C-alpha positions as CSV (number, residue, x, y, z in Angstrom):
1,M,4.1,100.0,16.8
2,I,3.3,98.0,19.9
3,G,2.6,94.3,19.6
4,I,0.4,92.4,22.0
5,G,0.2,88.6,22.0
6,I,-2.7,86.8,23.6
7,D,-2.2,83.1,24.2
8,I,-5.3,81.4,25.5
9,G,-4.3,77.9,26.6
10,S,-6.5,75.1,28.0
11,T,-5.2,75.8,31.5
12,A,-3.5,79.3,31.5
13,A,-4.2,82.5,29.6
14,K,-1.2,84.6,28.9
15,A,-0.4,88.0,27.5
16,A,2.8,89.7,26.4
17,V,3.7,93.1,25.1
18,V,6.5,94.0,22.8
19,D,7.3,97.7,22.7
20,G,8.4,100.0,20.0
21,E,12.1,99.1,20.7
22,G,11.3,95.4,20.3
23,S,11.7,94.5,24.0
24,V,9.3,92.4,26.0
25,S,7.9,95.1,28.3
26,W,5.1,93.3,30.1
27,T,3.7,89.8,30.7
28,C,0.7,88.4,32.5
29,V,-0.7,85.0,33.2
30,Q,-4.2,84.0,34.6
31,P,-6.1,80.8,34.8
32,T,-8.2,80.2,31.7
33,G,-11.2,79.0,33.7
34,F,-14.4,77.8,32.1
35,S,-14.6,80.4,29.3
36,S,-11.9,81.4,26.9
37,V,-14.0,84.5,26.1
38,D,-14.0,85.6,29.7
39,A,-10.2,84.8,30.0
40,A,-9.6,87.1,27.0
41,E,-11.6,89.9,28.6
42,R,-9.7,89.6,31.9
43,L,-6.5,89.9,30.0
44,R,-7.8,93.0,28.2
45,E,-8.6,94.5,31.5
46,A,-5.2,93.6,32.9
47,L,-3.6,95.2,29.8
48,A,-5.7,98.4,30.3
49,A,-4.7,98.6,33.9
50,A,-1.0,98.4,32.8
51,G,-1.6,101.2,30.3
52,Y,-2.1,99.3,27.1
53,D,-5.2,99.9,25.1
54,V,-5.9,97.1,22.6
55,A,-7.9,99.5,20.4
56,A,-5.2,102.2,20.1
57,D,-4.0,103.2,16.7
58,D,-0.4,102.2,17.4
59,V,-1.3,98.7,18.9
60,R,-1.7,95.4,17.0
61,V,-2.9,92.2,18.7
62,I,-2.5,88.6,17.6
63,A,-4.2,85.7,19.4
64,T,-2.9,82.2,19.6
65,G,-3.4,79.0,21.5
66,Y,-6.4,76.7,22.2
67,G,-8.8,79.6,22.6
68,R,-7.4,82.0,20.0
69,V,-10.8,82.4,18.2
70,A,-12.3,83.7,21.4
71,V,-10.3,87.0,21.4
72,P,-12.7,89.6,19.8
73,Y,-10.1,92.4,19.9
74,A,-7.4,90.4,18.0
75,H,-6.4,91.7,14.6
76,K,-5.3,88.3,13.5
77,V,-5.2,84.7,14.8
78,V,-2.0,82.5,14.4
79,T,-1.4,78.9,15.3
80,E,0.5,78.1,18.5
81,I,3.2,76.2,16.6
82,T,4.1,79.3,14.7
83,C,4.0,81.6,17.7
84,H,5.9,79.3,20.0
85,G,8.6,78.9,17.3
86,T,8.9,82.7,17.0
87,G,9.0,83.2,20.7
88,A,11.6,80.5,21.2
89,V,13.8,82.0,18.6
90,R,13.7,85.3,20.5
91,L,14.4,83.7,23.8
92,F,16.9,81.0,22.9
93,G,18.3,81.1,19.4
94,D,17.4,80.2,15.8
95,H,18.3,76.5,15.9
96,G,17.3,73.6,18.1
97,T,14.4,71.6,19.5
98,V,11.6,73.4,21.4
99,I,9.7,71.2,23.9
100,D,6.4,72.8,25.0
101,V,4.5,70.9,27.7
102,G,1.0,72.4,28.0
103,G,-2.0,71.6,30.0
104,Q,-3.6,69.3,27.4
105,D,-0.9,68.7,24.8
106,T,2.8,68.5,24.3
107,K,4.5,70.0,21.3
108,V,8.0,69.4,19.9
109,I,9.1,72.0,17.4
110,Q,12.3,71.8,15.3
111,L,13.9,75.2,14.6
112,K,16.3,75.7,11.7
113,S,17.6,79.1,10.7
114,G,15.0,80.8,12.8
115,R,12.0,79.1,11.3
116,V,9.8,76.1,12.2
117,A,11.1,73.2,10.1
118,K,9.0,70.4,11.6
119,F,6.8,69.7,14.5
120,A,5.0,66.9,16.4
121,M,2.1,67.2,18.8
122,N,0.6,64.9,21.4
123,D,-3.0,66.1,21.8
124,K,-4.9,62.8,21.9
125,C,-4.2,61.9,25.5
126,A,-3.4,63.8,28.7
127,A,-0.5,61.4,29.5
128,G,2.7,63.3,29.1
129,T,1.1,66.7,29.8
130,G,0.7,69.2,32.6
131,R,-2.9,68.0,33.2
132,F,-1.5,64.5,34.0
133,L,0.7,65.9,36.7
134,E,-2.2,68.0,38.1
135,I,-4.4,65.0,38.3
136,M,-1.8,62.9,40.0
137,A,-0.8,65.6,42.5
138,D,-4.5,66.0,43.4
139,R,-4.7,62.3,44.0
140,L,-1.6,62.5,46.3
141,G,-3.1,65.5,48.1
142,I,-0.2,67.9,47.3
143,S,0.7,70.6,44.8
144,Q,2.7,70.0,41.7
145,Q,5.7,71.8,43.3
146,Q,5.4,69.7,46.4
147,M,5.3,66.6,44.2
148,A,8.5,67.6,42.5
149,D,10.2,68.3,45.8
150,L,9.2,64.9,47.1
151,A,10.3,63.2,43.9
152,R,13.9,64.3,44.5
153,S,14.2,62.0,47.4
154,G,12.1,59.1,46.0
155,E,13.1,55.8,44.5
156,P,12.1,55.0,40.9
157,T,8.6,53.5,40.9
158,K,7.2,52.2,37.6
159,I,3.8,53.6,36.4
160,S,3.3,51.8,33.2
161,S,-0.1,52.8,31.9
162,M,-0.2,55.1,28.9
163,C,-3.8,56.2,29.8
164,T,-4.3,58.8,32.5
165,V,-7.4,57.0,33.9
166,F,-5.5,53.7,34.2
167,A,-2.4,55.5,35.5
168,E,-4.5,57.1,38.3
169,S,-5.7,53.6,39.2
170,E,-2.1,52.5,39.4
171,V,-1.4,55.4,41.8
172,I,-4.4,54.4,43.9
173,S,-3.1,50.9,44.1
174,L,0.4,52.0,45.1
175,I,-1.2,54.2,47.9
176,G,-3.2,51.2,49.0
177,R,-0.1,49.1,49.3
178,G,1.6,51.6,51.4
179,E,4.2,52.8,48.9
180,L,6.0,55.9,50.1
181,R,4.5,59.1,48.7
182,E,8.0,60.3,47.5
183,N,8.4,57.1,45.5
184,I,5.0,57.6,43.8
185,A,5.8,61.2,43.1
186,R,9.1,60.1,41.4
187,G,7.2,57.5,39.4
188,V,4.6,60.1,38.2
189,I,7.2,62.6,37.1
190,D,9.4,60.0,35.4
191,S,6.3,58.8,33.5
192,V,5.6,62.2,32.1
193,V,9.2,63.0,31.4
194,S,9.9,59.7,29.6
195,R,7.0,60.3,27.3
196,V,8.1,63.9,26.5
197,A,11.7,62.7,26.0
198,T,10.5,60.0,23.6
199,M,8.8,62.7,21.5
200,A,11.7,65.1,21.7
201,G,14.2,62.3,20.7
202,Q,12.5,62.1,17.3
203,A,13.5,65.7,16.5
204,T,16.8,67.0,15.3
205,G,18.4,66.9,18.7
206,A,20.3,69.4,20.8
207,P,20.2,72.1,21.8
208,Y,16.9,71.5,23.7
209,Y,14.7,74.3,25.0
210,L,11.7,73.9,27.3
211,T,8.7,76.2,27.2
212,G,5.3,76.1,28.9
213,G,4.1,75.8,32.4
214,L,6.7,73.3,33.5
215,C,9.7,75.5,32.7
216,E,10.0,76.7,36.3
217,N,9.9,73.1,37.6
218,A,13.6,72.5,38.2
219,Y,13.2,68.8,38.9
220,V,11.3,68.2,35.6
221,V,14.1,70.1,33.7
222,E,16.8,67.9,35.4
223,R,15.0,64.6,34.6
224,L,14.3,65.6,31.1
225,A,18.0,66.6,30.5
226,A,19.1,63.2,32.0
227,L,16.8,61.2,29.7
228,L,17.8,63.2,26.6
229,G,21.5,63.1,27.5
230,S,21.8,66.8,26.9
231,P,21.2,70.0,28.8
232,V,17.8,71.5,28.6
233,T,17.7,75.3,28.5
234,T,14.8,77.3,29.9
235,S,13.9,80.5,31.7
236,P,11.0,82.1,33.6
237,Q,10.0,84.0,30.4
238,A,9.8,80.7,28.5
239,R,6.4,80.2,30.0
240,F,5.2,83.1,27.8
241,A,6.9,81.9,24.6
242,G,3.6,81.6,22.7
243,A,2.4,85.0,23.8
244,I,5.8,86.6,23.1
245,G,5.9,85.1,19.6
246,A,2.4,86.4,18.9
247,A,3.4,89.9,20.1
248,I,6.5,89.9,17.9
249,R,4.3,89.0,14.9
250,A,1.7,91.5,15.9
251,Q,4.3,94.3,15.9
252,A,5.0,93.5,12.2
253,L,1.3,94.0,11.2
254,N,0.3,97.1,9.3
């Protein structure tokens, strides 16, 4: 049986395929855009182009994420907490704290003996999420990766507002006062990382694993590890943890 996981997030839509041998054989990511339904259809087309027919007899599909109910070809929908936990166990191990920084929320998932034991989610405010970094990078006129590169050479600059709107006003004020852009970039990233670290610090502790769109941002990983006082493990595939977890679960469907 081939398992396909479809993870429709608020920012990115991802797909993963687990083949009959249990290996992750294919992944894909696209912007979600305005419509989760359209994003699901684009992923179906990408799957078809790669040789995977979602309607085939030996294929099962599970949808997860923010837009999971918008995937008409899914055999089942499963919460992102469950799928991220399953994906993290495959990628990292059966014990530890999973930190997933998404576009609109941040999740901290405790794994024990390969199962989700407890979780916490920040989904009430964009502060401490990928969306916060996106807004601030736009305000600075640079990409998120450029912001991370600049932050490496910046001095700590306090951005104290817990609200994205007020934090953006702080950044505008700093720009107006002539603060160096690298210092502002450092302050923005430290603001996000400190919020994430506070959430993660309430979990069972190390080992820590980072999933989601920021897993390829080396500076964020370094700063998070420094604040947690422990290494943070991640990998390029960790971006697809939710989709991989959904695919693993899909493979087990009858």
